MIKE-360088 format. One record per residue (C-alpha): residue number from 1; x, y, z. Coordinates in steps of 0.1 Angstrom, whole numbers, m for minus. Layout:
N
[NUM,[X,Y,Z]],
...
END
This chain:
486
[1,[m345,m546,m253]],
[2,[m319,m535,m285]],
[3,[m284,m549,m269]],
[4,[m270,m525,m294]],
[5,[m279,m492,m273]],
[6,[m252,m481,m253]],
[7,[m249,m483,m211]],
[8,[m251,m447,m202]],
[9,[m225,m437,m173]],
[10,[m237,m403,m153]],
[11,[m206,m386,m140]],
[12,[m172,m383,m155]],
[13,[m152,m388,m122]],
[14,[m128,m414,m114]],
[15,[m155,m442,m109]],
[16,[m175,m430,m138]],
[17,[m146,m431,m158]],
[18,[m138,m467,m147]],
[19,[m171,m478,m155]],
[20,[m166,m463,m190]],
[21,[m130,m484,m193]],
[22,[m146,m517,m178]],
[23,[m175,m513,m204]],
[24,[m150,m508,m233]],
[25,[m130,m539,m217]],
[26,[m161,m560,m225]],
[27,[m170,m548,m256]],
[28,[m196,m524,m247]],
[29,[m202,m491,m257]],
[30,[m206,m466,m231]],
[31,[m215,m431,m229]],
[32,[m208,m408,m200]],
[33,[m230,m378,m189]],
[34,[m207,m352,m171]],
[35,[m226,m321,m162]],
[36,[m194,m301,m159]],
[37,[m175,m288,m182]],
[38,[m145,m307,m174]],
[39,[m139,m342,m164]],
[40,[m142,m345,m125]],
[41,[m159,m315,m117]],
[42,[m162,m327,m80]],
[43,[m129,m336,m73]],
[44,[m118,m298,m88]],
[45,[m135,m280,m59]],
[46,[m107,m299,m38]],
[47,[m79,m304,m60]],
[48,[m58,m285,m35]],
[49,[m62,m315,m11]],
[50,[m37,m340,m8]],
[51,[m56,m375,m3]],
[52,[m49,m401,24]],
[53,[m45,m432,0]],
[54,[m17,m433,m19]],
[55,[m14,m438,m60]],
[56,[m17,m481,m53]],
[57,[m54,m475,m38]],
[58,[m63,m444,m62]],
[59,[m62,m458,m97]],
[60,[m86,m482,m114]],
[61,[m72,m516,m129]],
[62,[m91,m511,m165]],
[63,[m86,m476,m165]],
[64,[m48,m487,m162]],
[65,[m49,m510,m188]],
[66,[m62,m483,m214]],
[67,[m38,m459,m203]],
[68,[m9,m483,m205]],
[69,[m20,m491,m240]],
[70,[m12,m456,m253]],
[71,[23,m453,m232]],
[72,[11,m446,m198]],
[73,[31,m447,m167]],
[74,[18,m448,m131]],
[75,[29,m424,m108]],
[76,[48,m439,m77]],
[77,[24,m461,m61]],
[78,[36,m450,m26]],
[79,[30,m414,m34]],
[80,[0,m393,m22]],
[81,[m14,m378,m50]],
[82,[m35,m342,m43]],
[83,[m66,m337,m61]],
[84,[m50,m319,m85]],
[85,[m25,m346,m92]],
[86,[m52,m372,m96]],
[87,[m68,m345,m124]],
[88,[m37,m337,m143]],
[89,[m18,m369,m139]],
[90,[m48,m396,m141]],
[91,[m84,m384,m152]],
[92,[m74,m360,m175]],
[93,[m53,m382,m196]],
[94,[m77,m411,m193]],
[95,[m108,m389,m209]],
[96,[m83,m378,m238]],
[97,[m80,m409,m248]],
[98,[m99,m416,m283]],
[99,[m116,m447,m270]],
[100,[m134,m424,m240]],
[101,[m134,m391,m254]],
[102,[m158,m398,m285]],
[103,[m182,m415,m259]],
[104,[m178,m384,m237]],
[105,[m210,m354,m234]],
[106,[m196,m328,m213]],
[107,[m217,m298,m202]],
[108,[m248,m328,m206]],
[109,[m267,m327,m172]],
[110,[m291,m357,m169]],
[111,[m324,m342,m152]],
[112,[m347,m375,m154]],
[113,[m349,m411,m163]],
[114,[m371,m438,m174]],
[115,[m383,m463,m192]],
[116,[m396,m459,m232]],
[117,[m432,m451,m226]],
[118,[m432,m469,m195]],
[119,[m435,m450,m159]],
[120,[m429,m457,m125]],
[121,[m464,m476,m127]],
[122,[m464,m499,m152]],
[123,[m453,m534,m145]],
[124,[m459,m547,m185]],
[125,[m429,m549,m207]],
[126,[m412,m528,m186]],
[127,[m377,m548,m185]],
[128,[m377,m550,m226]],
[129,[m379,m510,m226]],
[130,[m348,m492,m230]],
[131,[m341,m464,m205]],
[132,[m349,m428,m214]],
[133,[m324,m402,m203]],
[134,[m333,m369,m202]],
[135,[m302,m345,m210]],
[136,[m303,m308,m208]],
[137,[m272,m292,m219]],
[138,[m248,m265,m207]],
[139,[m266,m239,m240]],
[140,[m300,m250,m233]],
[141,[m307,m278,m260]],
[142,[m323,m309,m246]],
[143,[m322,m344,m256]],
[144,[m339,m376,m247]],
[145,[m313,m404,m252]],
[146,[m317,m442,m250]],
[147,[m296,m469,m235]],
[148,[m299,m503,m225]],
[149,[m284,m499,m191]],
[150,[m276,m474,m166]],
[151,[m247,m466,m138]],
[152,[m251,m437,m119]],
[153,[m220,m424,m105]],
[154,[m224,m388,m103]],
[155,[m214,m387,m68]],
[156,[m230,m363,m38]],
[157,[m200,m337,m34]],
[158,[m223,m312,m51]],
[159,[m252,m317,m27]],
[160,[m236,m311,11]],
[161,[m257,m314,40]],
[162,[m269,m283,55]],
[163,[m259,m268,88]],
[164,[m288,m277,110]],
[165,[m278,m309,128]],
[166,[m314,m320,122]],
[167,[m307,m324,83]],
[168,[m325,m294,82]],
[169,[m315,m256,71]],
[170,[m310,m236,100]],
[171,[m328,m205,102]],
[172,[m308,m179,87]],
[173,[m284,m204,65]],
[174,[m300,m193,33]],
[175,[m302,m157,44]],
[176,[m265,m156,48]],
[177,[m253,m183,22]],
[178,[m226,m155,11]],
[179,[m211,m161,46]],
[180,[m209,m200,42]],
[181,[m188,m221,21]],
[182,[m194,m262,22]],
[183,[m168,m286,20]],
[184,[m131,m278,20]],
[185,[m126,m243,6]],
[186,[m92,m236,m9]],
[187,[m80,m215,26]],
[188,[m46,m209,11]],
[189,[m54,m205,m25]],
[190,[m81,m181,m41]],
[191,[m99,m180,m7]],
[192,[m73,m166,12]],
[193,[m87,m132,14]],
[194,[m119,m141,25]],
[195,[m107,m156,55]],
[196,[m75,m138,65]],
[197,[m79,m116,95]],
[198,[m120,m127,101]],
[199,[m137,m151,130]],
[200,[m141,m181,112]],
[201,[m165,m209,129]],
[202,[m160,m248,110]],
[203,[m189,m269,119]],
[204,[m181,m305,118]],
[205,[m159,m334,130]],
[206,[m147,m353,102]],
[207,[m115,m351,84]],
[208,[m131,m322,62]],
[209,[m133,m300,90]],
[210,[m100,m312,104]],
[211,[m83,m305,66]],
[212,[m104,m267,68]],
[213,[m91,m260,103]],
[214,[m55,m269,102]],
[215,[m55,m246,67]],
[216,[m70,m218,87]],
[217,[m43,m223,114]],
[218,[m15,m221,83]],
[219,[m33,m188,76]],
[220,[m33,m175,109]],
[221,[4,m176,108]],
[222,[8,m150,82]],
[223,[m24,m131,94]],
[224,[m23,m131,133]],
[225,[m60,m115,140]],
[226,[m76,m141,123]],
[227,[m96,m159,152]],
[228,[m105,m201,147]],
[229,[m138,m218,159]],
[230,[m148,m254,159]],
[231,[m179,m267,164]],
[232,[m185,m299,169]],
[233,[m220,m316,174]],
[234,[m201,m343,198]],
[235,[m179,m346,222]],
[236,[m160,m378,208]],
[237,[m125,m357,201]],
[238,[m108,m395,204]],
[239,[m125,m407,175]],
[240,[m115,m376,155]],
[241,[m78,m373,161]],
[242,[m77,m410,144]],
[243,[m47,m435,150]],
[244,[m20,m413,154]],
[245,[16,m428,148]],
[246,[m1,m462,143]],
[247,[m27,m453,121]],
[248,[m26,m481,86]],
[249,[m25,m450,66]],
[250,[6,m425,80]],
[251,[m12,m394,67]],
[252,[m43,m396,84]],
[253,[m25,m403,117]],
[254,[m4,m373,111]],
[255,[m34,m349,105]],
[256,[m44,m361,139]],
[257,[m16,m354,155]],
[258,[m15,m315,138]],
[259,[m49,m308,150]],
[260,[m40,m317,186]],
[261,[m14,m299,185]],
[262,[m35,m269,171]],
[263,[m56,m273,202]],
[264,[m31,m275,224]],
[265,[m11,m243,215]],
[266,[m44,m225,218]],
[267,[m39,m216,181]],
[268,[m83,m225,173]],
[269,[m109,m225,203]],
[270,[m132,m256,203]],
[271,[m169,m258,212]],
[272,[m186,m289,218]],
[273,[m214,m303,217]],
[274,[m230,m274,198]],
[275,[m254,m275,176]],
[276,[m266,m247,152]],
[277,[m304,m233,154]],
[278,[m301,m199,140]],
[279,[m279,m176,122]],
[280,[m287,m134,127]],
[281,[m262,m109,112]],
[282,[m256,m82,139]],
[283,[m230,m52,139]],
[284,[m214,m69,103]],
[285,[m212,m100,120]],
[286,[m231,m128,123]],
[287,[m248,m142,156]],
[288,[m243,m183,154]],
[289,[m268,m194,179]],
[290,[m264,m229,194]],
[291,[m278,m257,216]],
[292,[m254,m268,243]],
[293,[m260,m291,278]],
[294,[m260,m255,295]],
[295,[m286,m238,272]],
[296,[m284,m215,240]],
[297,[m249,m200,233]],
[298,[m241,m174,208]],
[299,[m210,m171,189]],
[300,[m200,m139,169]],
[301,[m183,m147,134]],
[302,[m174,m133,102]],
[303,[m175,m167,80]],
[304,[m189,m205,85]],
[305,[m175,m237,69]],
[306,[m200,m259,70]],
[307,[m180,m295,65]],
[308,[m208,m318,76]],
[309,[m209,m345,50]],
[310,[m232,m348,18]],
[311,[m260,m366,7]],
[312,[m276,m378,m26]],
[313,[m294,m363,m51]],
[314,[m322,m385,m59]],
[315,[m344,m362,m77]],
[316,[m336,m377,m111]],
[317,[m347,m410,m101]],
[318,[m382,m401,m93]],
[319,[m398,m427,m119]],
[320,[m373,m457,m113]],
[321,[m380,m486,m88]],
[322,[m355,m482,m59]],
[323,[m351,m498,m27]],
[324,[m332,m479,m1]],
[325,[m320,m478,30]],
[326,[m342,m461,53]],
[327,[m314,m438,70]],
[328,[m287,m441,46]],
[329,[m306,m442,12]],
[330,[m278,m466,1]],
[331,[m293,m499,m15]],
[332,[m313,m520,15]],
[333,[m287,m547,12]],
[334,[m256,m523,16]],
[335,[m268,m501,41]],
[336,[m256,m526,72]],
[337,[m228,m530,58]],
[338,[m214,m498,55]],
[339,[m236,m481,85]],
[340,[m212,m456,102]],
[341,[m224,m464,134]],
[342,[m203,m491,134]],
[343,[m181,m489,107]],
[344,[m152,m470,91]],
[345,[m138,m474,54]],
[346,[m115,m503,67]],
[347,[m142,m524,84]],
[348,[m166,m523,50]],
[349,[m168,m560,35]],
[350,[m165,m563,m3]],
[351,[m195,m557,m25]],
[352,[m207,m558,m56]],
[353,[m236,m561,m79]],
[354,[m255,m584,m61]],
[355,[m254,m552,m30]],
[356,[m257,m525,m55]],
[357,[m289,m542,m70]],
[358,[m323,m518,m74]],
[359,[m359,m534,m86]],
[360,[m349,m516,m114]],
[361,[m334,m541,m138]],
[362,[m301,m531,m152]],
[363,[m298,m498,m135]],
[364,[m270,m493,m103]],
[365,[m262,m465,m82]],
[366,[m222,m466,m80]],
[367,[m194,m447,m61]],
[368,[m200,m423,m37]],
[369,[m236,m419,m40]],
[370,[m243,m458,m36]],
[371,[m232,m449,m2]],
[372,[m260,m426,4]],
[373,[m254,m404,34]],
[374,[m225,m425,49]],
[375,[m193,m408,49]],
[376,[m167,m441,46]],
[377,[m161,m446,8]],
[378,[m134,m450,m4]],
[379,[m122,m449,m42]],
[380,[m109,m482,m46]],
[381,[m144,m498,m33]],
[382,[m158,m480,m61]],
[383,[m136,m495,m88]],
[384,[m143,m529,m76]],
[385,[m182,m519,m78]],
[386,[m179,m509,m111]],
[387,[m159,m540,m123]],
[388,[m187,m560,m106]],
[389,[m211,m547,m122]],
[390,[m202,m546,m156]],
[391,[m193,m578,m156]],
[392,[m228,m588,m144]],
[393,[m243,m565,m171]],
[394,[m225,m586,m197]],
[395,[m237,m619,m185]],
[396,[m205,m629,m166]],
[397,[m220,m635,m133]],
[398,[m190,m654,m121]],
[399,[m169,m624,m123]],
[400,[m195,m605,m107]],
[401,[m200,m628,m76]],
[402,[m165,m629,m70]],
[403,[m158,m594,m54]],
[404,[m125,m586,m38]],
[405,[m112,m559,m22]],
[406,[m75,m547,m9]],
[407,[m76,m522,15]],
[408,[m56,m510,48]],
[409,[m81,m499,76]],
[410,[m87,m467,74]],
[411,[m115,m438,81]],
[412,[m115,m412,53]],
[413,[m101,m404,22]],
[414,[m81,m371,22]],
[415,[m57,m351,40]],
[416,[m42,m317,37]],
[417,[m6,m328,44]],
[418,[13,m308,18]],
[419,[49,m317,29]],
[420,[47,m350,36]],
[421,[m52,m417,64]],
[422,[m44,m480,152]],
[423,[m65,m496,131]],
[424,[m98,m479,118]],
[425,[m110,m477,151]],
[426,[m78,m476,174]],
[427,[m67,m447,191]],
[428,[m35,m455,209]],
[429,[m35,m439,247]],
[430,[m4,m416,237]],
[431,[m25,m397,216]],
[432,[m58,m393,237]],
[433,[m60,m363,255]],
[434,[m72,m369,289]],
[435,[m108,m355,300]],
[436,[m99,m317,298]],
[437,[m110,m280,294]],
[438,[m100,m260,267]],
[439,[m95,m227,269]],
[440,[m125,m204,252]],
[441,[m121,m174,266]],
[442,[m108,m157,233]],
[443,[m144,m164,216]],
[444,[m165,m132,215]],
[445,[m199,m136,235]],
[446,[m232,m123,226]],
[447,[m258,m124,250]],
[448,[m243,m141,280]],
[449,[m212,m160,292]],
[450,[m195,m186,272]],
[451,[m190,m216,296]],
[452,[m155,m237,294]],
[453,[m167,m272,277]],
[454,[m153,m301,290]],
[455,[m141,m329,266]],
[456,[m141,m364,283]],
[457,[m119,m379,256]],
[458,[m101,m404,272]],
[459,[m104,m443,256]],
[460,[m126,m470,275]],
[461,[m113,m504,288]],
[462,[m141,m524,263]],
[463,[m125,m558,270]],
[464,[m117,m569,239]],
[465,[m89,m556,213]],
[466,[m82,m519,217]],
[467,[m78,m520,181]],
[468,[m114,m529,175]],
[469,[m129,m500,194]],
[470,[m102,m479,212]],
[471,[m120,m446,199]],
[472,[m154,m460,214]],
[473,[m168,m476,187]],
[474,[m179,m511,185]],
[475,[m169,m528,153]],
[476,[m184,m556,141]],
[477,[m153,m570,124]],
[478,[m134,m571,154]],
[479,[m156,m595,175]],
[480,[m164,m573,202]],
[481,[m192,m590,222]],
[482,[m195,m563,248]],
[483,[m217,m532,246]],
[484,[m190,m509,266]],
[485,[m178,m494,228]],
[486,[m211,m486,215]],
END
């Protein structure tokens, strides 16, 4: 293979730009392809959200060294940036540096990757052939670009999971797409008119859902006719609320306290367990038909916000030889280390090139996309991934294997605390509500009477350290040998 060829990096978000910085520091030539018209395209859709992780855990070491050579100053390490802050104070200045800017191709979507003259089935001379990337530019022009290695940091935010609990769109989801937003829309900004004085259902049990709900509660203060329904597929509210005042990331703990207060004062109602099966239009609204333990239930709303995670887009990789975990769609080696059934961000062990390696030599998926469908990714994890991968690409195997990661124990990566992320699994007793029934009388119901839903949320005595599985999830890093937390 021609070692003078560049290393292609797909995606100019935080991890993709970090990969470029590490390549430059190692004397390599990166070429970055960003499908959007600006760097950090995925972040721009949630730039109004404040992150859990402070600046200390939000920047990459090689990127900081490159920026500081040009006079950049690090923001206060303990401050919590918003997505906008991350873009304006870090990513945009990094992308504008001459070393990066000359290698950056914006509005350039990678639609396929293969080897020169070698398809997926051919073995002979495979590893000696350069990669070929099929690029489609915003103006319709196309190009085939060769590279000696490929680092895919394209993320998953642009590929949200559908509304259906089985991983498929529900009936009517495409038909009523104009009334559905995915992720965390800018409820207090450009999307405020869409939700003011409307009946809004938020579907999801993660912190993206909580972010959306808390912004809707704030909007409700100015538009009191706004009606809010939180639909969850599970009833494990304790796990959702987090660690409260004892949380290792205080911003995350405050988020849980705020959503509990909103539930207590009746600002929003909750239906759980509730698995959406179908959407139907009626009388200017949408009937959301869901499956519950008591049978089908229908709730009428005007708008839905679906915060059920994301998944990797693997279409452009069809001609490459990948080895994927059958459930998560990460690498097979990484899957057991990040499985959200037993792990949160803070319990994921350090990992690097060895765990990210595919059968396709010199091809790596890094960043959020490397986690496949697992929601527990943190930026600091991605930065260490690319440091290790780049070390391997230049033959520094000692550095590639020396993987280290210093993280607080966390569960997610962002929050909406504008005035201000227990251990990863811990939930103190003063936060966990007793098993109770939350009033749902304000929800319009069509078809039959809506039953009150009991949420048993008290933590269990698990026979091991409370910080290990106080939320009902047994963490393998906590040494819990019993099955009571599973």
